[in-house]
FIMAR-15109 format. One record per atom (N, C-alpha, C): residue in three letters; atom name; z, y, x negated. Coordinates in steps of 0.1 Angstrom, whole numbers, plus 5000, padded with zeros to 4 digits. Layout:
// FIMAR-15109
["ALA"; "CA"; [Z; Y; X]] ...
// end
This chain:
// FIMAR-15109
["MET"; "N"; [4264; 5418; 1525]] ["MET"; "CA"; [4269; 5431; 1542]] ["MET"; "C"; [4264; 5439; 1548]] ["MET"; "N"; [4280; 5441; 1559]] ["MET"; "CA"; [4274; 5438; 1578]] ["MET"; "C"; [4269; 5455; 1577]] ["ILE"; "N"; [4257; 5452; 1586]] ["ILE"; "CA"; [4249; 5467; 1588]] ["ILE"; "C"; [4252; 5469; 1602]] ["ASN"; "N"; [4255; 5481; 1609]] ["ASN"; "CA"; [4255; 5481; 1621]] ["ASN"; "C"; [4246; 5493; 1623]] ["ASN"; "N"; [4233; 5495; 1626]] ["ASN"; "CA"; [4224; 5508; 1632]] ["ASN"; "C"; [4220; 5507; 1646]] ["ASN"; "N"; [4222; 5511; 1655]] ["ASN"; "CA"; [4218; 5510; 1662]] ["ASN"; "C"; [4210; 5520; 1666]] ["TRP"; "N"; [4202; 5527; 1660]] ["TRP"; "CA"; [4192; 5533; 1661]] ["TRP"; "C"; [4181; 5524; 1674]] ["THR"; "N"; [4175; 5540; 1677]] ["THR"; "CA"; [4164; 5540; 1684]] ["THR"; "C"; [4149; 5539; 1677]] ["LYS"; "N"; [4140; 5540; 1678]] ["LYS"; "CA"; [4127; 5538; 1670]] ["LYS"; "C"; [4119; 5549; 1669]] ["ASP"; "N"; [4127; 5555; 1677]] ["ASP"; "CA"; [4130; 5574; 1671]] ["ASP"; "C"; [4133; 5569; 1655]] ["GLU"; "N"; [4142; 5569; 1657]] ["GLU"; "CA"; [4156; 5572; 1642]] ["GLU"; "C"; [4149; 5564; 1632]] ["PHE"; "N"; [4144; 5551; 1637]] ["PHE"; "CA"; [4144; 5542; 1626]] ["PHE"; "C"; [4135; 5544; 1620]] ["THR"; "N"; [4114; 5551; 1626]] ["THR"; "CA"; [4108; 5560; 1626]] ["THR"; "C"; [4111; 5565; 1614]] ["ALA"; "N"; [4122; 5577; 1612]] ["ALA"; "CA"; [4126; 5590; 1614]] ["ALA"; "C"; [4135; 5580; 1596]] ["TYR"; "N"; [4141; 5580; 1599]] ["TYR"; "CA"; [4146; 5572; 1581]] ["TYR"; "C"; [4135; 5566; 1570]] ["VAL"; "N"; [4127; 5559; 1578]] ["VAL"; "CA"; [4116; 5551; 1570]] ["VAL"; "C"; [4110; 5562; 1558]] ["LEU"; "N"; [4104; 5576; 1573]] ["LEU"; "CA"; [4093; 5584; 1568]] ["LEU"; "C"; [4099; 5590; 1558]] ["ILE"; "N"; [4117; 5594; 1561]] ["ILE"; "CA"; [4125; 5604; 1551]] ["ILE"; "C"; [4130; 5592; 1544]] ["TYR"; "N"; [4131; 5582; 1545]] ["TYR"; "CA"; [4127; 5574; 1526]] ["TYR"; "C"; [4117; 5575; 1522]] ["ALA"; "N"; [4106; 5573; 1532]] ["ALA"; "CA"; [4094; 5575; 1515]] ["ALA"; "C"; [4093; 5590; 1513]] ["ALA"; "N"; [4094; 5600; 1520]] ["ALA"; "CA"; [4094; 5613; 1515]] ["ALA"; "C"; [4106; 5618; 1500]] ["GLN"; "N"; [4110; 5608; 1501]] ["GLN"; "CA"; [4120; 5611; 1489]] ["GLN"; "C"; [4127; 5602; 1481]] ["SER"; "N"; [4112; 5594; 1481]] ["SER"; "CA"; [4108; 5583; 1464]] ["SER"; "C"; [4109; 5588; 1455]] ["ASN"; "N"; [4109; 5602; 1457]] ["ASN"; "CA"; [4105; 5613; 1436]] ["ASN"; "C"; [4115; 5614; 1441]] ["TYR"; "N"; [4130; 5616; 1452]] ["TYR"; "CA"; [4137; 5621; 1446]] ["TYR"; "C"; [4128; 5642; 1452]] ["VAL"; "N"; [4123; 5641; 1457]] ["VAL"; "CA"; [4116; 5660; 1461]] ["VAL"; "C"; [4114; 5657; 1477]] ["GLU"; "N"; [4119; 5661; 1487]] ["GLU"; "CA"; [4111; 5657; 1503]] ["GLU"; "C"; [4104; 5678; 1504]] ["THR"; "N"; [4090; 5670; 1501]] ["THR"; "CA"; [4080; 5688; 1498]] ["THR"; "C"; [4083; 5690; 1517]] ["GLU"; "N"; [4078; 5703; 1516]] ["GLU"; "CA"; [4078; 5711; 1526]] ["GLU"; "C"; [4067; 5705; 1540]] ["GLU"; "N"; [4059; 5699; 1531]] ["GLU"; "CA"; [4043; 5692; 1540]] ["GLU"; "C"; [4040; 5680; 1547]] ["GLU"; "N"; [4060; 5668; 1539]] ["GLU"; "CA"; [4059; 5664; 1540]] ["GLU"; "C"; [4073; 5662; 1552]] ["SER"; "N"; [4077; 5672; 1555]] ["SER"; "CA"; [4092; 5676; 1564]] ["SER"; "C"; [4086; 5677; 1576]] ["ALA"; "N"; [4070; 5688; 1574]] ["ALA"; "CA"; [4064; 5691; 1586]] ["ALA"; "C"; [4058; 5674; 1587]] ["TYR"; "N"; [4054; 5671; 1582]] ["TYR"; "CA"; [4042; 5654; 1589]] ["TYR"; "C"; [4049; 5648; 1599]] ["ILE"; "N"; [4067; 5648; 1594]] ["ILE"; "CA"; [4075; 5635; 1596]] ["ILE"; "C"; [4086; 5648; 1619]] ["LEU"; "N"; [4082; 5658; 1610]] ["LEU"; "CA"; [4088; 5664; 1626]] ["LEU"; "C"; [4077; 5659; 1635]] ["SER"; "N"; [4062; 5663; 1635]] ["SER"; "CA"; [4059; 5658; 1644]] ["SER"; "C"; [4051; 5643; 1641]] ["LYS"; "N"; [4055; 5636; 1636]] ["LYS"; "CA"; [4060; 5626; 1645]] ["LYS"; "C"; [4067; 5615; 1647]] ["VAL"; "N"; [4075; 5626; 1649]] ["VAL"; "CA"; [4097; 5621; 1652]] ["VAL"; "C"; [4106; 5631; 1667]] ["ASN"; "N"; [4109; 5629; 1669]] ["ASN"; "CA"; [4118; 5647; 1675]] ["ASN"; "C"; [4128; 5656; 1667]] ["GLU"; "N"; [4132; 5658; 1656]] ["GLU"; "CA"; [4142; 5666; 1651]] ["GLU"; "C"; [4150; 5661; 1651]] ["LYS"; "N"; [4158; 5656; 1665]] ["LYS"; "CA"; [4181; 5651; 1667]] ["LYS"; "C"; [4174; 5641; 1655]] ["ALA"; "N"; [4170; 5631; 1662]] ["ALA"; "CA"; [4167; 5618; 1647]] ["ALA"; "C"; [4168; 5626; 1634]] ["VAL"; "N"; [4153; 5634; 1629]] ["VAL"; "CA"; [4154; 5639; 1618]] ["VAL"; "C"; [4173; 5645; 1612]] ["GLU"; "N"; [4179; 5651; 1623]] ["GLU"; "CA"; [4195; 5661; 1616]] ["GLU"; "C"; [4197; 5638; 1610]] ["LYS"; "N"; [4197; 5636; 1622]] ["LYS"; "CA"; [4204; 5630; 1621]] ["LYS"; "C"; [4202; 5616; 1614]] ["MET"; "N"; [4188; 5611; 1604]] ["MET"; "CA"; [4185; 5597; 1598]] ["MET"; "C"; [4186; 5606; 1586]] ["HIS"; "N"; [4184; 5622; 1577]] ["HIS"; "CA"; [4189; 5633; 1577]] ["HIS"; "C"; [4201; 5633; 1567]] ["GLU"; "N"; [4210; 5632; 1575]] ["GLU"; "CA"; [4220; 5633; 1572]] ["GLU"; "C"; [4226; 5607; 1566]] ["GLU"; "N"; [4225; 5605; 1570]] ["GLU"; "CA"; [4222; 5593; 1570]] ["GLU"; "C"; [4219; 5578; 1553]] ["ILE"; "N"; [4207; 5588; 1551]] ["ILE"; "CA"; [4201; 5585; 1537]] ["ILE"; "C"; [4211; 5590; 1527]] ["ALA"; "N"; [4216; 5605; 1530]] ["ALA"; "CA"; [4223; 5612; 1520]] ["ALA"; "C"; [4235; 5604; 1519]] ["ARG"; "N"; [4236; 5595; 1527]] ["ARG"; "CA"; [4250; 5586; 1526]] ["ARG"; "C"; [4242; 5576; 1515]] ["ASP"; "N"; [4225; 5567; 1519]] ["ASP"; "CA"; [4232; 5555; 1512]] ["ASP"; "C"; [4219; 5554; 1501]] ["ASN"; "N"; [4214; 5538; 1492]] ["ASN"; "CA"; [4217; 5543; 1481]] ["ASN"; "C"; [4196; 5532; 1485]] ["ASP"; "N"; [4188; 5535; 1475]] ["ASP"; "CA"; [4180; 5528; 1476]] ["ASP"; "C"; [4184; 5511; 1484]] ["PHE"; "N"; [4194; 5505; 1477]] ["PHE"; "CA"; [4197; 5488; 1483]] ["PHE"; "C"; [4199; 5493; 1500]] ["GLN"; "N"; [4209; 5502; 1499]] ["GLN"; "CA"; [4212; 5502; 1507]] ["GLN"; "C"; [4203; 5503; 1521]] ["SER"; "N"; [4197; 5508; 1519]] ["SER"; "CA"; [4179; 5519; 1523]] ["SER"; "C"; [4174; 5502; 1527]] ["ALA"; "N"; [4170; 5502; 1517]] ["ALA"; "CA"; [4158; 5488; 1521]] ["ALA"; "C"; [4170; 5474; 1529]] ["GLU"; "N"; [4179; 5471; 1532]] ["GLU"; "CA"; [4189; 5458; 1541]] ["GLU"; "C"; [4187; 5463; 1550]] ["LYS"; "N"; [4189; 5481; 1555]] ["LYS"; "CA"; [4188; 5489; 1571]] ["LYS"; "C"; [4178; 5488; 1571]] ["ILE"; "N"; [4168; 5488; 1567]] ["ILE"; "CA"; [4154; 5489; 1573]] ["ILE"; "C"; [4147; 5473; 1572]] ["GLN"; "N"; [4151; 5465; 1570]] ["GLN"; "CA"; [4144; 5443; 1568]] ["GLN"; "C"; [4159; 5444; 1583]] ["GLN"; "N"; [4173; 5449; 1578]] ["GLN"; "CA"; [4183; 5450; 1590]] ["GLN"; "C"; [4175; 5451; 1604]] ["TYR"; "N"; [4172; 5457; 1606]] ["TYR"; "CA"; [4167; 5468; 1616]] ["TYR"; "C"; [4150; 5455; 1622]] ["LEU"; "N"; [4143; 5451; 1613]] ["LEU"; "CA"; [4129; 5452; 1619]] ["LEU"; "C"; [4131; 5436; 1621]] ["LEU"; "N"; [4146; 5424; 1619]] ["LEU"; "CA"; [4155; 5419; 1623]] ["LEU"; "C"; [4155; 5417; 1633]] ["GLU"; "N"; [4162; 5428; 1636]] ["GLU"; "CA"; [4175; 5432; 1649]] ["GLU"; "C"; [4164; 5435; 1664]] ["ASN"; "N"; [4149; 5445; 1668]] ["ASN"; "CA"; [4143; 5442; 1674]] ["ASN"; "C"; [4131; 5444; 1672]] ["SER"; "N"; [4122; 5443; 1682]] ["SER"; "CA"; [4111; 5435; 1683]] ["SER"; "C"; [4097; 5453; 1681]] ["TYR"; "N"; [4093; 5452; 1673]] ["TYR"; "CA"; [4085; 5454; 1665]] ["TYR"; "C"; [4070; 5446; 1657]] ["SER"; "N"; [4063; 5446; 1669]] ["SER"; "CA"; [4047; 5437; 1666]] ["SER"; "C"; [4041; 5444; 1652]] ["GLN"; "N"; [4031; 5436; 1655]] ["GLN"; "CA"; [4029; 5439; 1645]] ["GLN"; "C"; [4026; 5450; 1643]] ["ALA"; "N"; [4013; 5456; 1655]] ["ALA"; "CA"; [4006; 5466; 1653]] ["ALA"; "C"; [4012; 5480; 1654]] ["ASP"; "N"; [4031; 5474; 1658]] ["ASP"; "CA"; [4044; 5484; 1652]] ["ASP"; "C"; [4043; 5489; 1640]] ["LYS"; "N"; [4043; 5476; 1628]] ["LYS"; "CA"; [4046; 5477; 1615]] ["LYS"; "C"; [4031; 5484; 1614]] ["GLU"; "N"; [4019; 5479; 1614]] ["GLU"; "CA"; [4009; 5490; 1607]] ["GLU"; "C"; [4007; 5500; 1616]] ["ASN"; "N"; [4014; 5505; 1620]] ["ASN"; "CA"; [4013; 5526; 1626]] ["ASN"; "C"; [4018; 5527; 1616]] ["LEU"; "N"; [4036; 5518; 1615]] ["LEU"; "CA"; [4043; 5526; 1604]] ["LEU"; "C"; [4035; 5528; 1586]] ["ILE"; "N"; [4033; 5519; 1584]] ["ILE"; "CA"; [4020; 5514; 1575]] ["ILE"; "C"; [4021; 5532; 1565]] ["THR"; "N"; [4006; 5530; 1584]] ["THR"; "CA"; [3999; 5545; 1582]] ["THR"; "C"; [4005; 5555; 1578]] ["GLU"; "N"; [4013; 5556; 1584]] ["GLU"; "CA"; [4024; 5568; 1587]] ["GLU"; "C"; [4027; 5572; 1566]] ["ILE"; "N"; [4040; 5566; 1571]] ["ILE"; "CA"; [4043; 5559; 1554]] ["ILE"; "C"; [4035; 5566; 1541]] ["LYS"; "N"; [4018; 5559; 1548]] ["LYS"; "CA"; [4008; 5565; 1533]] ["LYS"; "C"; [4006; 5583; 1537]] ["GLU"; "N"; [4006; 5581; 1552]] ["GLU"; "CA"; [4007; 5597; 1554]] ["GLU"; "C"; [4015; 5607; 1548]] ["VAL"; "N"; [4030; 5604; 1551]] ["VAL"; "CA"; [4037; 5616; 1548]] ["VAL"; "C"; [4037; 5616; 1532]] ["PHE"; "N"; [4033; 5605; 1521]] ["PHE"; "CA"; [4030; 5604; 1505]] ["PHE"; "C"; [4020; 5614; 1506]] ["PHE"; "N"; [4005; 5616; 1516]] ["PHE"; "CA"; [4000; 5609; 1509]] ["PHE"; "C"; [3999; 5633; 1514]] ["ALA"; "N"; [4009; 5637; 1519]] ["ALA"; "CA"; [4011; 5647; 1533]] ["ALA"; "C"; [4013; 5667; 1520]] ["ASP"; "N"; [4015; 5664; 1508]] ["ASP"; "CA"; [4018; 5670; 1499]] ["ASP"; "C"; [4003; 5678; 1489]] ["GLY"; "N"; [3996; 5664; 1492]] ["GLY"; "CA"; [3983; 5662; 1483]] ["GLY"; "C"; [3979; 5650; 1470]] ["SER"; "N"; [4002; 5650; 1469]] ["SER"; "CA"; [3991; 5641; 1455]] ["SER"; "C"; [4008; 5632; 1459]] ["VAL"; "N"; [4006; 5618; 1453]] ["VAL"; "CA"; [4006; 5609; 1453]] ["VAL"; "C"; [4015; 5606; 1436]] ["ASP"; "N"; [4025; 5607; 1437]] ["ASP"; "CA"; [4034; 5602; 1424]] ["ASP"; "C"; [4029; 5576; 1422]] ["ILE"; "N"; [4038; 5582; 1416]] ["ILE"; "CA"; [4046; 5571; 1410]] ["ILE"; "C"; [4052; 5556; 1412]] ["LEU"; "N"; [4060; 5567; 1414]] ["LEU"; "CA"; [4073; 5564; 1429]] ["LEU"; "C"; [4066; 5562; 1431]] ["GLU"; "N"; [4060; 5570; 1444]] ["GLU"; "CA"; [4059; 5570; 1459]] ["GLU"; "C"; [4046; 5555; 1462]] ["LYS"; "N"; [4040; 5554; 1453]] ["LYS"; "CA"; [4029; 5547; 1452]] ["LYS"; "C"; [4041; 5528; 1448]] ["ASN"; "N"; [4047; 5528; 1443]] ["ASN"; "CA"; [4057; 5522; 1438]] ["ASN"; "C"; [4065; 5522; 1455]] ["LEU"; "N"; [4070; 5521; 1460]] ["LEU"; "CA"; [4072; 5522; 1471]] ["LEU"; "C"; [4071; 5520; 1479]] ["PHE"; "N"; [4055; 5526; 1484]] ["PHE"; "CA"; [4046; 5520; 1497]] ["PHE"; "C"; [4042; 5510; 1496]] ["LEU"; "N"; [4042; 5504; 1481]] ["LEU"; "CA"; [4043; 5487; 1481]] ["LEU"; "C"; [4050; 5481; 1485]] ["TYR"; "N"; [4060; 5486; 1485]] ["TYR"; "CA"; [4078; 5476; 1484]] ["TYR"; "C"; [4077; 5474; 1496]] ["LEU"; "N"; [4075; 5489; 1504]] ["LEU"; "CA"; [4079; 5491; 1522]] ["LEU"; "C"; [4063; 5481; 1534]] ["LYS"; "N"; [4056; 5483; 1527]] ["LYS"; "CA"; [4041; 5476; 1534]] ["LYS"; "C"; [4047; 5457; 1529]] ["LYS"; "N"; [4058; 5454; 1517]] ["LYS"; "CA"; [4061; 5438; 1514]] ["LYS"; "C"; [4069; 5434; 1525]] ["ILE"; "N"; [4079; 5450; 1530]] ["ILE"; "CA"; [4089; 5443; 1537]] ["ILE"; "C"; [4088; 5451; 1553]] ["LEU"; "N"; [4078; 5450; 1554]] ["LEU"; "CA"; [4068; 5458; 1568]] ["LEU"; "C"; [4062; 5438; 1574]] ["ASN"; "N"; [4057; 5437; 1565]] ["ASN"; "CA"; [4044; 5425; 1567]] ["ASN"; "C"; [4050; 5412; 1567]] 
// end
């Protein structure tokens, strides 16, 4: 599968955080607000449109491809893992779908 995503770092962060927020099929207002506190609104809007077209396999492939093609330091990865965790806790609860996605994203980011 050929993936051509010329994302900015903000767009990548938005994509990952939105993907995480929607892992349980519901993106709460608190999760959305947290995402907007981390990246600009234009990136969030663009990535919402892209994520709506992608299935889980495509999302995972795009995340992995971006990491392969771009300089993402270990510190950047650790920061993103922390931000993913904060998205999950933004609404005050973490369900099994969110826990499972967190473990998966943590694996591909390390």
